[in-house]
N, C-alpha and C positions, 0 to 999 in steps of 0.2 A: 320310453318303451313302447315297442309295438304292441298292441293288444293281442295280436294273433300269437306271436313267439312260437311258432312251428319250426322245427328243424326236421327233416327227413335224413335217413342214413341209407346209403346203397354201397355195399362192399363185396368183397369175395372172401370175407373171413370166415363164413361158416359160423355155427353156434357152438362148436365142441371147446373152444378156447375162450380165454377172458377178453379178446381184443374189443369186441364191441361193447361189452360192459365198461371197460376202461375209457372208451371214448365218451360214452354216456356220463360217466362219473366226471371227468374233464368238463363236460357241457354244463353239468349241474353245479360244479364248483364256481364257474363264472356267471351262470344264469339259473338260478335255483327254480325258477318258475317255467322254465322251457317245457314246451311239449314235444317230445320227441317220437317220432314215426318210424318204425323199421319198413322201408319200402321193400327191400330184400337184403339177405346176407348170403344168398345161395348163387350169386354169380360165380361161374367156374373161375379157378385161379388164374389170374392174370388175364382174364378175358376182357380185353378193353373194348372190343366191338360189343359184346353183349352188355357191358355197362353203359356205353353210348346209346344203344337202342332203348334200354330199360329207362334211363331218366329222360330221354326225348319223349318217349312215348307216355310218360307218367306226370311231368312237373307240373302240368297246368290243372290238375284234378285236386289240388290242394288249395287252402285259403290264400288270398293275396298276401304277399310279402314273407312266404314261407321261404326259408333258407334250406335249399337242397345240397348235401354234402355226399360227395361220390368219391369213395377210396378204392380204387383198383389201380395199384401203384407199384408195377414192377420195377420202376425206376427209383424208389425211394433211396434216399441218401446221395443221389447223383446232383447234377447242377441243374436239373430240369425244374422249369418254375412251378408253382403253384398259383392257380388262378382264382379270382373271385370275379363273377361276371353278372351282369343284370340283364335279365330276359323279361320284358315287361314288367311286371310287379312281383318277379321272383329273382331270387339270388342263387347263383350257382358256386359251389366251391369245388374244384378238381385239380389233380395234377395236369399239367400241360403234356398230355401224352396221347391225345386223340379222342378223349371222353366227351368232349365238347363238338366233335365233328358235325354232326348234325345240326347243331345250333348255328355253326359257322356257315355250313353249306347253305342253310336256308336264310341266312342273315338275320337271325333272331336276337342277336346279343347287340344291345345299346352300348354298353361300356364294358371292358375287360380291364382288370387290374392285376399286376403281379402283387402277390402276397409277400410282403418284404419288411413290414414294420414289427421289429422283433419285440417291441413293448407288448404286443397283443399275444405273444406265444407264451408257453410254459417256460419256467426258468431253466429247466434242463431238456434239451433237444435231443431225443434218441435219433441215431442215424438210420434206424430201422422201423421207426413208426411216427412218421409226420402226421398221420392221420389223427393220432392223439395229442401230440405235442404243438402241432402248428394250426392244422385244419379245425380242430374240435374247439379250441378256445377262440378263434376267429369267428367260426360259425355262431357260437354262443353269443358273441358281442354284437354280431351283425343282426341276430335275431332280436336283440333287445333295443335295436334302432340305431346302432353305429353307422356313421356315413361309410358308404364303400369306399369313397375316396381316402378314408384315413388308412386303408390296408396297405396301400403302396401305390407305385406309379401306373399310369395307363400304359396298356400294351396294344399295338396295332394287331388287328385281327388277323392279318395276313403273315404275321410271324408266329402264330399259333400252330402247333402240330394238327394236322388233319389226316384221317385214314384214307387213303385213295380208294380202297375196295368198297368203301361206302358210297360210292358214285357209280353212274351208268354212263355209256357213251353210245353215239349214234354211228351205225356204218350203212349208209343208204337208209332203206326203211326199217332195218333191224335195229331194235333198241336191246344193247347188250349189257348184262350185269352179271352178278355173281351171288352165289348163296353166302349170306352173311350171319345166319342164325338158324338153329334148329331148336324148337321148344320141346318141353318134356312130352308133348302129345306127338312128337314127330313130324310137326308142320314146318315147312320150309319157308323162312323169310328170304327174299331176294333185295337186292340193293336197288331194284327198279321201283318208283313210287307213282302213286297216282298224277302227281305233278309232272312227272316225266313222260307219262302217257298222254296227257294234254298239250305237250309242246308242239306236236305236229297236227295242225288244224285239220278238221274234217277227215279224222282217220279214226279207225277202229282196230281191235285186236283181230288179227288173221288167225294166228297160231303162236303158242309158247312151245319153245323147244328145251328140254333139259334132259341130259345123259341118255339121249336116243329116244326119248318119249315126247310125242306131240300132244298138246292140249289146245282144243280148237274154239274155246270160249272163255270168257271171264265170268264167273259165276257171282250170283247175288248172295247165295247162302249155301252152306253144306247140304242143307235138306233138298236142294235141287237134284241131287245124286243118290243113287242107291249106294248103301253100304259097300265099301270096298273100291268104290270108283274114284279114279284120279281127277283132280280139279284144280283151278285156280281161282284165286278170289283177292280182293283188296281187303287187308287184314285191319284191325281196330287202329293201328297206326299209320295207315295210308300207304303200306308197302304191299307189292304183289307178293301173295303167300302162294305155295303149292301145297295141297293137302291130300289126303285120302279120306273120305267120309267113313268116320268111325274106324280109322285105320292109321297107320304109321308112314307117311309118305317117303320120309328120309330112309327108313328101312326097305321099302318097295322099290325105291330107286337107287339104293345103294348110294346115296347122295351125302357129301360131306361139305363143309365150309370151304368156300373157294371154288367149287365147281362153277362152271359157266352156265348162264341162263340167257336165251334170246327170245325176244318177242318181235314178230313181224307185224307191221301195221299196213293195213290196206286203207286207200283213200277212197272216200265216198264220192 
């Protein structure tokens, strides 16, 4: 048994229903000593992008060998695969629907297996609740030390679903992306990352353009700006964020997920 025996749960289930408790019950049936951590159950319903961002930003802050289980699964009951993937010393369990897009984009996954070993599942499989009947028992056993190879066959990373809007593209000196998330402060996360900004050697941000507004610098902290001022900054996950100091950027800019964002890079 792994001495750590940690399992995190990330879902869009909320807390009004019994779904989260049922998942925990199945885990404890198979693994009574598991330590279950609720990462969040407040992902908006079926918001795969938010789930992908959440787990990518959080997975490494847990003890090594933690199993991360992510259940945002609008395709439940279909023939979509369920994956178990190894990322450094962590294991990720998620439907193959784009939840692992950022791990795939950044080539962080060492191995990916399709979960298909039915002997690991609950005896009765509901077509509407694979999180409880397939993912939970597999997570419980992986946390106890089950070899990931036992869950099913290897998958080629190129065959896994990736969300295209998580990427950015170059148009001359313009780095083009989209809004991919708005947090409850109204801060806007874009698909443009610090890594993207570094792709052009000897360059720096000239301006950022969003919904007709221009920002002329990449700030180090919110406190560089007066309350109510618009700014851009690298957030804690390494994404370019647009914010208003002590305000709500999404409301101020009438910004929505999917809106375009462009950054012009000047050469030094």
